[in-house]
C-alpha positions as CSV (number, residue, x, y, z in Angstrom):
1,X,32.3,163.5,289.6
2,X,33.9,161.6,286.8
3,X,32.7,158.3,288.2
4,X,29.1,159.6,288.4
5,X,29.1,160.6,284.8
6,X,30.5,157.2,283.8
7,X,27.7,155.4,285.7
8,X,25.0,157.6,284.1
9,X,26.4,156.8,280.6
10,X,26.4,153.1,281.4
11,X,22.8,153.2,282.5
12,X,21.8,155.1,279.4
13,X,23.5,152.5,277.2
14,X,21.8,149.7,279.0
15,X,18.4,151.3,278.6
16,X,19.0,151.7,274.8
17,X,20.0,148.1,274.4
18,X,16.9,147.0,276.3
19,X,14.7,149.2,274.1
20,X,16.3,147.6,271.0
21,X,15.7,144.1,272.3
22,X,12.1,144.9,273.2
23,X,11.5,146.3,269.7
24,X,13.0,143.1,268.0
25,X,10.9,140.9,270.3
26,X,7.7,142.8,269.4
27,X,8.4,142.5,265.6
28,X,9.0,138.8,265.9
29,X,5.8,138.3,267.9
30,X,3.9,140.2,265.2
31,X,5.5,138.1,262.4
32,X,4.6,134.8,264.3
33,X,1.1,136.0,264.8
34,X,0.6,136.8,261.2
35,X,2.0,133.5,260.1
36,X,-0.3,131.6,262.5
37,X,-3.3,133.5,261.1
38,X,-2.3,132.5,257.5
39,X,-1.9,128.9,258.6
40,X,-5.3,128.9,260.3
41,X,-7.1,130.3,257.2
42,X,-5.4,128.0,254.8
43,X,-6.2,125.0,257.0
44,X,-9.8,126.0,257.1
45,X,-10.1,126.2,253.3
46,X,-8.4,122.8,252.8
47,X,-10.0,120.9,255.8
48,X,-11.7,118.0,253.9
49,X,-8.6,116.3,252.3
50,X,-5.9,115.7,254.9
51,X,-2.4,116.7,253.9
52,X,0.1,114.1,252.7
53,X,3.7,114.1,253.8
54,X,6.6,113.4,251.6
55,X,6.9,109.7,252.6
56,X,3.3,109.0,251.7
57,X,1.8,109.0,255.3
58,X,-1.2,111.1,256.0
59,X,-0.7,113.7,258.7
60,X,-3.3,115.5,260.8
61,X,-4.7,118.9,259.8
62,X,-2.3,121.8,260.1
63,X,-4.5,123.6,262.6
64,X,-3.8,121.0,265.2
65,X,0.0,121.4,264.9
66,X,0.1,125.2,264.5
67,X,0.7,126.1,268.1
68,X,3.6,123.7,268.5
69,X,5.4,124.0,265.2
70,X,8.0,126.4,264.0
71,X,7.4,128.6,261.0
72,X,10.2,127.0,259.1
73,X,8.5,123.6,259.0
74,X,5.0,124.7,258.0
75,X,4.1,124.3,254.3
76,X,0.5,125.1,253.1
77,X,-1.3,122.4,251.1
78,X,-2.0,124.6,248.0
79,X,1.8,124.9,247.4
80,X,1.7,121.4,245.8
81,X,-0.9,122.4,243.3
82,X,1.0,125.5,242.4
83,X,4.3,123.5,242.0
84,X,2.8,121.2,239.3
85,X,4.7,121.3,236.0
86,X,3.0,123.4,233.3
87,X,2.2,120.4,231.0
88,X,0.3,118.8,233.9
89,X,-1.6,122.1,234.6
90,X,-2.6,122.3,231.0
91,X,-3.7,118.7,230.9
92,X,-5.8,119.3,234.0
93,X,-7.5,122.1,232.2
94,X,-8.2,119.8,229.2
95,X,-9.8,117.2,231.5
96,X,-11.8,119.7,233.5
97,X,-13.2,121.4,230.4
98,X,-13.4,119.3,227.2
99,X,-13.5,115.8,228.7
100,X,-15.9,116.9,231.4
101,X,-18.2,118.5,228.8
102,X,-18.2,115.3,226.7
103,X,-18.9,113.3,229.8
104,X,-21.9,115.5,230.8
105,X,-23.4,115.2,227.4
106,X,-22.9,111.4,227.4
107,X,-24.8,111.2,230.7
108,X,-27.7,113.0,229.1
109,X,-27.8,110.3,226.3
110,X,-27.4,107.6,228.9
111,X,-27.1,103.8,228.3
112,X,-24.0,102.4,226.7
113,X,-22.9,105.8,225.6
114,X,-22.6,107.0,229.2
115,X,-20.8,103.9,230.3
116,X,-18.3,104.2,227.4
117,X,-17.7,107.9,228.2
118,X,-16.9,107.0,231.8
119,X,-14.2,104.6,230.5
120,X,-12.9,107.5,228.3
121,X,-12.6,109.7,231.4
122,X,-10.7,107.0,233.3
123,X,-8.3,106.6,230.3
124,X,-7.5,110.4,230.4
125,X,-6.9,110.1,234.1
126,X,-4.5,107.2,233.5
127,X,-2.7,109.2,230.8
128,X,-2.3,112.1,233.2
129,X,-0.5,109.7,235.6
130,X,1.8,108.7,232.8
131,X,2.6,112.4,232.1
132,X,3.2,113.1,235.8
133,X,5.7,110.2,236.0
134,X,7.5,111.4,232.9
135,X,8.1,114.8,234.6
136,X,9.5,113.1,237.7
137,X,11.5,110.2,236.5
138,X,14.1,109.2,233.9
139,X,13.0,107.4,230.8
140,X,12.9,103.6,231.2
141,X,13.9,101.2,228.5
142,X,11.0,100.9,226.0
143,X,11.4,97.1,225.9
144,X,11.5,96.7,229.7
145,X,8.6,95.4,231.8
146,X,8.8,98.6,233.9
147,X,7.8,100.6,230.8
148,X,4.9,98.4,230.1
149,X,3.9,98.6,233.8
150,X,3.7,102.4,233.5
151,X,1.4,102.2,230.5
152,X,-0.6,99.2,231.8
153,X,-3.4,101.1,233.4
154,X,-3.8,103.4,230.3
155,X,-3.9,100.3,228.0
156,X,-6.6,98.6,230.1
157,X,-8.8,101.7,230.1
158,X,-8.4,102.1,226.3
159,X,-9.3,98.5,225.9
160,X,-12.5,98.9,227.9
161,X,-13.5,101.7,225.5
162,X,-13.0,99.5,222.4
163,X,-14.7,96.5,224.0
164,X,-17.9,98.5,224.3
165,X,-18.2,98.1,220.5
166,X,-18.5,94.4,220.7
167,X,-20.7,94.5,223.9
168,X,-23.3,96.8,222.3
169,X,-25.0,95.7,219.1
170,X,-27.8,98.3,219.1
171,X,-28.0,99.5,215.5
172,X,-29.1,103.0,216.7
173,X,-25.9,103.4,218.7
174,X,-23.5,101.6,216.3
175,X,-22.0,104.8,214.9
176,X,-21.9,106.4,218.4
177,X,-20.0,103.6,220.0
178,X,-17.7,103.1,216.9
179,X,-16.8,106.8,216.8
180,X,-15.6,106.8,220.5
181,X,-13.9,103.4,220.1
182,X,-11.9,104.5,217.0
183,X,-10.9,107.8,218.6
184,X,-9.6,106.5,221.9
185,X,-6.6,105.0,220.1
186,X,-5.2,108.6,219.9
187,X,-4.1,108.3,223.5
188,X,-1.3,106.0,222.3
189,X,0.6,109.2,221.3
190,X,2.7,108.9,224.4
191,X,4.6,106.0,222.6
192,X,4.8,107.7,219.2
193,X,8.0,109.5,218.0
194,X,8.7,112.0,216.6
195,X,5.4,113.6,215.5
196,X,2.6,112.5,217.9
197,X,0.3,115.4,216.9
198,X,0.1,114.0,213.3
199,X,-0.7,110.6,214.7
200,X,-3.6,112.0,216.7
201,X,-4.9,113.9,213.6
202,X,-4.9,110.6,211.7
203,X,-6.9,108.8,214.4
204,X,-9.3,111.7,214.6
205,X,-10.0,111.3,210.9
206,X,-11.0,107.7,211.4
207,X,-13.3,108.6,214.2
208,X,-14.9,111.3,212.1
209,X,-16.0,108.7,209.6
210,X,-18.6,107.4,212.1
211,X,-19.2,110.8,213.8
212,X,-20.2,112.5,210.6
213,X,-22.8,109.8,210.1
214,X,-24.3,110.8,213.4
215,X,-24.2,114.5,212.4
216,X,-25.9,113.7,209.1
217,X,-28.6,111.5,210.8
218,X,-29.6,114.0,213.5
219,X,-29.1,117.2,211.6
220,X,-32.0,119.5,212.4
221,X,-33.5,116.7,214.6
222,X,-31.6,116.5,217.9
223,X,-29.2,119.2,219.0
224,X,-27.9,117.1,221.9
225,X,-26.6,114.5,219.5
226,X,-24.9,117.2,217.4
227,X,-23.3,118.8,220.5
228,X,-22.2,115.4,221.8
229,X,-20.3,114.6,218.6
230,X,-18.7,118.0,218.4
231,X,-17.6,117.8,222.1
232,X,-15.8,114.6,221.3
233,X,-14.1,116.2,218.3
234,X,-13.0,119.1,220.5
235,X,-11.3,116.8,223.0
236,X,-8.8,115.6,220.3
237,X,-8.4,119.0,218.7
238,X,-7.4,120.4,222.1
239,X,-5.1,117.4,222.7
240,X,-3.4,118.2,219.4
241,X,-2.8,121.7,220.5
242,X,-1.5,120.4,223.9
243,X,1.0,118.1,222.2
244,X,2.2,120.9,219.9
245,X,2.8,123.2,222.9
246,X,4.6,120.7,225.1
247,X,5.6,117.5,223.3
248,X,6.0,118.4,219.7
249,X,8.8,115.7,219.2
250,X,7.3,113.1,221.5
251,X,6.9,112.5,225.2
252,X,9.9,113.8,227.1
253,X,11.3,112.5,230.4
254,X,13.3,114.1,233.3
255,X,16.9,113.0,232.6
256,X,17.9,114.3,236.1
257,X,14.9,112.8,237.8
258,X,14.4,109.8,240.1
259,X,14.2,106.1,239.0
260,X,11.1,105.2,237.1
261,X,10.2,102.4,239.6
262,X,10.2,104.9,242.5
263,X,8.1,107.4,240.5
264,X,5.6,104.6,239.7
265,X,5.5,103.6,243.3
266,X,4.9,107.2,244.4
267,X,2.1,107.6,241.9
268,X,0.3,104.5,243.2
269,X,0.7,105.6,246.9
270,X,-0.5,109.1,246.3
271,X,-4.3,109.9,246.7
272,X,-6.2,110.6,243.6
273,X,-7.9,113.8,244.7
274,X,-5.1,116.3,245.5
275,X,-2.6,118.5,243.8
276,X,-0.2,115.7,243.0
277,X,-2.2,113.2,241.1
278,X,-5.4,114.8,240.1
279,X,-6.9,118.2,239.5
280,X,-8.5,119.5,242.7
281,X,-12.0,121.0,242.5
282,X,-11.0,123.8,244.8
283,X,-8.0,124.8,242.7
284,X,-9.5,124.4,239.3
285,X,-13.1,125.4,240.0
286,X,-14.5,122.2,238.5
287,X,-16.9,119.9,240.4
288,X,-15.7,116.5,241.5
289,X,-15.6,113.7,238.9
290,X,-18.7,111.6,238.3
291,X,-19.2,108.3,240.1
292,X,-17.9,105.2,238.3
293,X,-20.3,103.2,236.0
294,X,-22.2,100.2,237.3
295,X,-20.2,96.9,237.2
296,X,-20.4,94.8,234.1
297,X,-22.5,91.6,234.3
298,X,-20.6,88.4,234.8
299,X,-21.4,84.8,234.1
300,X,-21.7,84.1,237.9
301,X,-24.3,86.9,238.3
302,X,-26.2,87.3,235.0
303,X,-29.1,89.7,234.5
304,X,-32.6,88.3,235.3
305,X,-33.6,88.2,231.6
306,X,-30.7,86.0,230.5
307,X,-31.7,82.7,232.0
308,X,-35.0,82.6,230.1
309,X,-33.3,83.6,226.9
310,X,-30.6,81.0,227.3
311,X,-33.1,78.2,227.9
312,X,-35.1,79.1,224.8
313,X,-32.0,79.5,222.7
314,X,-30.2,76.3,223.6
315,X,-32.1,73.0,223.8
316,X,-31.7,70.4,226.5
317,X,-29.3,67.9,224.9
318,X,-29.9,65.5,227.7
319,X,-33.5,65.0,226.6
320,X,-32.3,64.5,223.1
321,X,-30.0,61.7,224.0
322,X,-32.7,60.1,226.2
323,X,-34.9,59.9,223.1
324,X,-32.1,58.4,221.0
325,X,-31.4,55.7,223.6
326,X,-35.0,54.5,223.3
327,X,-34.0,52.7,220.0
328,X,-36.9,51.6,217.8
329,X,-39.4,53.0,220.3
330,X,-38.6,56.5,219.0
331,X,-40.6,55.9,215.8
332,X,-43.4,53.9,217.4
333,X,-45.7,57.0,217.4
334,X,-45.1,57.8,213.7
335,X,-47.4,56.6,210.9
336,X,-46.6,55.9,207.3
337,X,-47.7,58.6,204.8
338,X,-50.2,57.4,202.2
339,X,-49.4,58.1,198.5
340,X,-52.5,60.2,198.2
341,X,-51.0,62.6,200.8
342,X,-47.6,63.0,199.2
343,X,-47.3,66.4,197.6
344,X,-44.6,65.4,195.2
345,X,-47.0,62.9,193.6
346,X,-50.1,65.1,193.8
347,X,-49.6,68.5,192.3
348,X,-53.0,69.6,193.4
349,X,-51.9,69.4,197.1
350,X,-49.0,71.8,196.5
351,X,-51.4,74.7,195.7
352,X,-53.7,74.0,198.7
353,X,-51.0,73.3,201.3
354,X,-47.6,74.7,200.3
355,X,-44.6,73.8,202.3
356,X,-43.6,76.9,204.3
357,X,-40.2,78.4,203.5
358,X,-37.9,79.5,206.3
359,X,-37.4,83.2,206.4
360,X,-33.8,82.8,207.3
361,X,-32.0,80.0,205.5
362,X,-28.8,80.9,207.2
363,X,-29.9,79.6,210.6
364,X,-28.3,76.2,210.0
365,X,-25.1,77.3,208.5
366,X,-24.5,80.5,210.5
367,X,-24.1,82.7,207.5
368,X,-25.8,83.4,204.2
369,X,-24.3,82.0,201.0
370,X,-23.6,84.7,198.5
371,X,-26.1,85.0,195.7
372,X,-24.9,84.0,192.2
373,X,-23.9,87.0,190.1
374,X,-26.5,88.2,187.6
375,X,-25.6,87.7,184.0
376,X,-26.1,90.8,181.8
377,X,-28.9,90.6,179.4
378,X,-28.0,89.7,175.8
379,X,-27.8,92.6,173.4
380,X,-30.9,91.4,171.5
381,X,-33.0,91.5,174.7
382,X,-32.1,95.0,175.7
383,X,-34.4,97.8,175.0
384,X,-33.1,100.0,172.2
385,X,-32.9,103.7,172.7
386,X,-33.5,106.2,170.0
387,X,-30.4,107.5,168.1
388,X,-29.0,110.8,169.2
389,X,-26.6,113.3,167.7
390,X,-26.3,116.6,169.5
391,X,-23.8,119.3,170.6
392,X,-23.6,119.8,174.4
393,X,-21.3,122.7,175.0
394,X,-18.0,121.7,173.4
395,X,-18.9,118.0,173.2
396,X,-20.6,116.1,170.5
397,X,-22.7,113.1,171.6
398,X,-23.4,110.4,169.0
399,X,-25.3,107.4,170.3
400,X,-27.4,104.4,169.3
401,X,-27.1,104.5,165.5
402,X,-27.4,101.1,163.9
403,X,-27.2,99.9,160.3
404,X,-27.4,103.4,158.8
405,X,-27.4,103.5,155.0
406,X,-26.0,107.0,154.7
407,X,-23.0,108.5,156.4
408,X,-23.6,110.6,159.4
409,X,-21.8,114.0,159.0
410,X,-20.6,116.3,161.7
411,X,-19.1,119.7,161.2
412,X,-16.6,120.1,164.1
413,X,-14.5,123.0,165.3
414,X,-11.1,123.0,167.0
415,X,-12.5,123.2,170.5
416,X,-14.9,120.3,170.0
417,X,-14.6,116.8,171.4
418,X,-16.7,113.9,170.0
419,X,-18.0,110.9,172.0
420,X,-19.4,108.0,170.0
421,X,-21.2,105.2,171.8
422,X,-23.2,102.1,170.7
423,X,-23.1,102.9,167.0
424,X,-23.2,99.6,165.1
425,X,-22.4,99.2,161.4
426,X,-22.4,102.9,160.8
427,X,-20.2,105.3,158.8
428,X,-19.3,108.7,160.4
429,X,-17.8,111.6,158.6
430,X,-16.2,114.4,160.6
431,X,-15.2,117.5,158.7
432,X,-12.9,120.2,160.0
433,X,-10.1,120.1,162.6
434,X,-11.2,119.2,166.1
435,X,-9.8,118.3,169.5
436,X,-10.3,114.6,170.1
437,X,-12.7,111.7,169.5
438,X,-13.5,108.7,171.8
439,X,-15.3,105.6,170.6
440,X,-16.8,103.0,172.9
441,X,-18.7,99.7,172.2
442,X,-19.3,100.4,168.5
443,X,-18.7,97.3,166.4
444,X,-18.4,97.7,162.6
445,X,-17.9,101.5,162.8
446,X,-16.1,103.3,160.0
447,X,-14.7,106.8,160.8
448,X,-13.4,109.4,158.4
449,X,-11.7,112.5,159.8
450,X,-9.8,115.5,158.4
451,X,-7.4,116.5,161.2
452,X,-7.3,115.8,165.0
453,X,-5.4,117.9,167.5
454,X,-5.0,115.2,170.2
455,X,-6.0,111.6,169.6
456,X,-8.5,108.9,168.5
457,X,-9.3,106.6,171.4
458,X,-11.1,103.3,170.5
459,X,-12.4,100.9,173.2
460,X,-14.2,97.5,172.6
461,X,-14.9,98.0,168.9
462,X,-14.6,95.0,166.5
463,X,-14.1,95.4,162.8
464,X,-13.2,99.1,163.2
465,X,-12.0,101.2,160.3
466,X,-10.3,104.7,160.4
467,X,-9.2,106.9,157.5
468,X,-7.2,110.1,158.2
469,X,-7.2,112.8,155.5
470,X,-5.0,115.3,157.4
471,X,-2.8,115.0,160.5
472,X,-3.3,112.8,163.6
473,X,-0.8,112.6,166.5
474,X,-2.0,109.4,168.3
475,X,-4.3,106.4,167.8
476,X,-5.1,104.4,171.0
477,X,-6.7,101.0,170.6
478,X,-8.0,98.9,173.6
479,X,-9.7,95.5,173.3
480,X,-10.2,95.9,169.5
481,X,-10.6,92.7,167.5
482,X,-9.9,93.7,163.9
483,X,-9.0,97.2,162.9
484,X,-7.8,98.9,159.7
485,X,-6.2,102.4,159.8
486,X,-5.5,104.4,156.6
487,X,-2.9,107.1,157.1
488,X,-2.3,110.2,154.9
489,X,1.0,111.6,153.8
490,X,0.6,114.2,156.6
491,X,0.1,111.6,159.3
492,X,3.1,109.4,158.8
493,X,4.3,110.4,162.3
494,X,1.2,109.0,163.9
495,X,1.8,106.8,167.0
496,X,-0.4,103.8,167.5
497,X,-0.8,102.3,171.0
498,X,-2.5,98.9,171.3
499,X,-3.6,96.9,174.3
500,X,-5.4,93.4,174.1
501,X,-5.9,93.9,170.3
502,X,-5.8,91.5,167.4
503,X,-5.7,91.8,163.7
504,X,-4.7,95.4,163.5
505,X,-3.4,96.6,160.2
506,X,-1.9,100.0,159.4
507,X,-2.1,101.1,155.7
508,X,0.8,103.5,154.8
509,X,0.2,105.8,151.7
510,X,2.4,105.1,148.6
511,X,5.3,107.4,147.7
512,X,4.0,107.6,144.0
513,X,0.4,108.1,143.0
514,X,0.3,105.1,140.8
515,X,1.3,102.8,143.6
516,X,-1.0,101.1,146.1
517,X,-1.3,101.5,149.9
518,X,1.2,99.3,151.8
519,X,-0.4,97.2,154.6
520,X,1.7,96.8,157.8
521,X,0.3,94.4,160.4
522,X,1.0,95.2,164.0
523,X,2.7,92.4,166.1
524,X,0.6,90.3,168.4
525,X,3.1,87.7,169.7
526,X,5.8,88.8,172.1
527,X,8.7,86.6,173.3
528,X,10.1,87.4,176.8
529,X,13.1,86.0,178.5
530,X,15.7,86.9,181.2
531,X,19.1,88.1,179.9
532,X,21.8,89.2,182.3
533,X,19.3,89.5,185.1
534,X,16.9,91.7,183.1
535,X,13.6,90.8,181.4
536,X,13.9,91.2,177.6
537,X,10.8,91.2,175.3
538,X,11.0,90.8,171.6
539,X,8.6,90.6,168.7
540,X,8.2,87.1,167.3
541,X,9.0,87.0,163.6
542,X,7.9,84.2,161.3
543,X,10.2,83.6,158.4
544,X,9.3,81.6,155.2
């Protein structure tokens, strides 16, 4: 009986273990089926671009290998796109939004603008490759050839953008081409430390010089032109924000990454339309990039219109030398001009048959000679304007008085400033305390003032005379030939500043009433020399 019970328990245990194995087997089959379904759906959505293996070889679509591969070795293609570093993801967004918008508007304008915009798009793609290499590799030596090789493609694309300025001379598109050419230099921020965002801002300011011209010219005329300029501005403003978010102190490299040469080799071997080296239309939602521009004309294959133009522009020098080799026979067909036909001996012929003047005299020299500067008209030939004395706000304007017999009087207040211009041989009396007086181009002017708060400024006035009855802090004389200043006892602390002046005399009041004014000439000769390594200037004194 005991043996029977033991056999039954063994059978029960065996059945339980079989059920457990069957359950585990069913769960594994369900998991494998679910994984295969996921692989099939992902392979269907990514069917056009074949997947790329880690060694750079192109493998067959994943649906062909799904039945014979294990789940551990299967990696969906979108995982590469999701594994991109965040800076590359953000740069992809910049290209697919701002750069693409600028490119589309450039295609609407067409012509050289569209061709130059295509070069701009390629330059941004080249910079994306540089940024991708920096996330994978260590930083190479800046002076090494490898570093220049990494930046070579970017530099070539930037150069194509700038060369468009020289290749297109259309005056209507001059500002358009110049704006783009000046702005593309901002892509050099990858080599700028430590504040590349500031560098981009400065370059953008230079591009705005030409862009604002386009905005002014087409304001309220062509909205496409306005949107085109603003889309170009937006590219660089977005780039500044991108740099501030990821590279505020300059381009960073992966110190634990691979060698730069290997990263450069990988970037060249990788396809351009996948998750590793370019934004994918399926992952970002943007359409594929536009086709490249048409090839530039070469000397071997010129446009049809160039041969005719070149023949008309450059003469056949062989025919010229053939004519010269004829010797005296060259002049055999010429005849001597009779004296009656010479225009320099017959003035009447000049009026009837004038010699035509070339419209462009610079064709023989290649450039125009500058016109001689125009001399200003003499003072006697200038039209005289009527004299004027008026108060404009807080400023007195006194102009164009000449040889006045009676003094011109002005009652000034402390907030008034007085401007005197082109008053010749005139006496001016200013009563009251006022702010300042400025005198310009007024020879022979005599000025009498009570008190001045600031200064008396005199420019280009010969034979000038000034008498101060009250206080005066400063007298400034510039290009004055002959000046006499009478100070009062209250203005003995007056400072006199001179520049390019001659024959300036300061009359100091006497200490006693019965004495006369003491005349003090200001120095005109200065002696300068080097002493102990320093320049020393002294007034020249004449004794005897």
